[in-house]
C-alpha positions, 0 to 999 in steps of 0.5 A: 933434435937427436943428439948422437955423440961421435963416439957412439958404438954404432956410428963407429961400425959404420965409419969402419966400414967405410974406412974399409971400403976405401982402403980395401977396395977404392984406394988406388982403384981406378974407374972410368965412369960412374957405373964402374964406380958403383959396380965396384962398391956393389961387389964389395958390399956383396962380398962383405955381407957373405961373412956377416959378424953381428954387432955385440954391445959390451957396455953396460948400461949403468957405465953408460949412464954414469958418463952421460951424468959426467957429460951433462955436468960438464956441459952445464958448468961450461954454460954456466961461465 
């Protein structure tokens, strides 16, 4: 099992992509069938990929490890209750 916190930066980026897709392309859209929907999503992806923005990791490793240590201590405390 691999635990991925919901606050993980890469996961936030994925969630933002789907939020933008929903808000900018799908919401209030009219799709007469599934192929129309698929075509609209594919067009959005092509448009989105024309201007890619790299993900830049800003967190420092020591800060991440300290946060993990605090979370683990809290979890251990909760489990011992």
